[in-house]
C-alpha positions in Angstrom: 87.5 164.1 -45.3 87.1 163.0 -41.7 84.1 161.2 -43.0 86.0 159.5 -45.1 88.5 158.2 -42.7 85.9 157.0 -40.8 84.4 154.5 -43.4 87.9 153.1 -44.5 88.3 152.5 -40.6 85.0 150.6 -40.4 85.3 148.9 -43.0 88.7 147.8 -42.1 87.1 147.1 -39.0 84.8 144.7 -40.4 87.4 142.7 -42.5 89.5 142.3 -39.7 86.1 140.9 -37.4 84.9 139.2 -40.3 88.3 137.4 -40.7 87.8 135.1 -36.7 85.7 133.2 -36.6 84.1 134.0 -33.6 85.9 137.2 -33.0 88.8 135.9 -31.3 90.9 133.2 -33.9 92.1 134.3 -37.4 90.7 132.1 -39.8 93.2 130.9 -42.3 94.1 133.1 -45.6 92.5 131.4 -49.0 94.0 132.2 -52.0 91.6 132.5 -54.9 95.0 131.8 -57.0 96.8 128.8 -56.0 100.5 129.1 -55.8 102.4 129.0 -59.3 106.4 127.1 -59.1 108.8 130.2 -60.9 111.3 128.6 -63.0 114.8 129.5 -62.1 117.9 129.9 -64.2 116.9 129.7 -67.8 116.6 131.8 -70.7 114.5 132.5 -73.2 114.3 133.4 -77.0 111.5 133.7 -79.0 113.0 133.0 -82.5 109.7 133.4 -84.5 105.8 133.0 -84.7 103.0 132.8 -87.3 99.6 131.9 -88.1 98.7 129.1 -90.4 95.1 129.2 -91.7 92.9 128.6 -95.1 91.1 131.3 -96.3 88.7 129.5 -97.9 88.1 126.9 -95.2 88.2 126.5 -92.0 89.2 123.1 -91.4 92.8 123.3 -92.0 94.1 120.3 -93.3 97.8 119.6 -94.6 98.7 115.3 -95.4 101.6 114.5 -97.2 102.4 110.4 -97.9 106.1 109.6 -99.2 105.8 106.2 -99.4 105.9 104.4 -95.9 106.4 108.1 -94.5 102.6 109.8 -93.6 102.4 113.1 -92.1 99.2 114.8 -90.9 98.2 117.9 -89.4 94.6 119.1 -88.8 93.4 122.3 -87.2 90.0 124.1 -86.6 90.0 127.4 -87.2 93.8 127.8 -87.5 96.7 127.4 -85.1 100.3 129.4 -84.1 103.8 128.0 -84.3 106.2 129.6 -82.6 109.8 128.4 -82.1 112.2 129.3 -79.3 115.4 128.7 -77.9 116.2 128.2 -74.5 119.5 127.7 -72.5 118.7 125.9 -68.8 122.0 126.5 -66.7 123.4 124.4 -64.6 120.8 123.3 -62.3 117.8 125.8 -63.6 114.5 124.4 -63.8 111.8 126.0 -65.9 109.1 125.6 -63.0 105.7 123.6 -63.3 103.7 124.7 -66.6 101.7 123.3 -68.8 100.5 124.1 -72.9 97.6 125.5 -75.0 98.8 122.6 -77.6 102.1 120.3 -78.5 105.3 121.2 -78.1 108.0 119.9 -79.7 111.1 120.3 -77.7 114.9 119.6 -79.7 117.5 119.0 -77.1 120.3 121.1 -78.7 123.3 120.7 -76.4 123.5 119.2 -72.6 120.7 117.2 -71.0 117.2 117.6 -69.9 115.5 115.7 -67.7 111.1 116.1 -68.1 109.0 115.3 -65.2 105.6 114.6 -65.8 102.3 115.6 -63.1 100.2 112.6 -64.1 103.0 110.2 -63.1 102.6 108.8 -59.3 105.8 107.9 -59.5 107.8 110.8 -61.0 110.1 108.8 -63.8 112.7 110.9 -65.4 112.6 111.8 -68.7 116.5 112.1 -70.1 117.5 113.1 -73.1 121.0 113.9 -74.4 121.7 116.8 -77.3 120.4 115.7 -80.5 117.6 113.6 -79.0 113.4 114.7 -78.7 110.8 114.8 -76.4 107.3 115.6 -77.4 105.1 116.9 -74.4 100.9 117.1 -75.7 100.4 120.0 -73.4 97.5 118.1 -71.8 98.7 118.1 -68.1 102.0 120.2 -66.3 105.2 119.1 -66.4 108.7 120.1 -65.6 112.1 120.3 -67.6 114.9 120.3 -65.3 119.4 120.8 -66.1 120.1 118.2 -63.2 123.9 118.4 -64.7 126.6 121.2 -64.0 127.0 122.1 -67.9 124.7 124.4 -70.2 122.0 122.7 -71.8 119.6 124.0 -75.2 116.7 123.8 -76.0 114.3 123.9 -79.2 110.9 124.4 -78.6 108.5 124.4 -81.1 104.6 125.0 -80.0 101.9 124.8 -81.7 98.8 126.9 -80.6 95.5 128.2 -80.9 96.2 131.5 -82.6 97.3 134.2 -79.5 97.2 131.6 -77.4 99.7 132.0 -74.2 102.5 129.8 -75.1 102.9 129.0 -71.2 100.4 128.2 -68.6 102.0 128.1 -65.2 100.7 125.5 -63.0 100.8 124.5 -59.3 103.4 121.6 -58.0 101.7 118.8 -58.4 103.0 117.4 -55.3 104.0 114.0 -57.0 108.2 115.0 -57.3 110.8 115.4 -54.0 111.4 118.7 -55.5 
């Protein structure tokens, strides 16, 4: 036991010495992971998730044309659709995050403000009940309820089968919050 404690002590000493440049100045701690921003004041409820695939063709393709209206969905080999209801209390926010695929957001009640990490001017995109917001999912963004009343969103995710629907991201620094 005393031999084990000696090894542990020697290891601790070696770690302490290597965390100083010349043995006297501490080196700044380096994190292997960026600091993610946490959401606050929202409640999410997953309403359902299912995988869509064509067992006869790995190139899933649905195309519909009705008059002047055209709709087309392609995926290889399959995709999940997940639907979530998110309640944002007054002053709440989602934290900076991205998604593995596009996300269709319907503001069911209240007012939501969306910001994009790739916008150097941090332009607010305000949506009210009955309006929508398309998030392509390819870069970080944040959803905020900047009002004094609750807001409800109905969110539809398109994602690779089994993928996490949300990817936490660090604050990009383009917005003052």
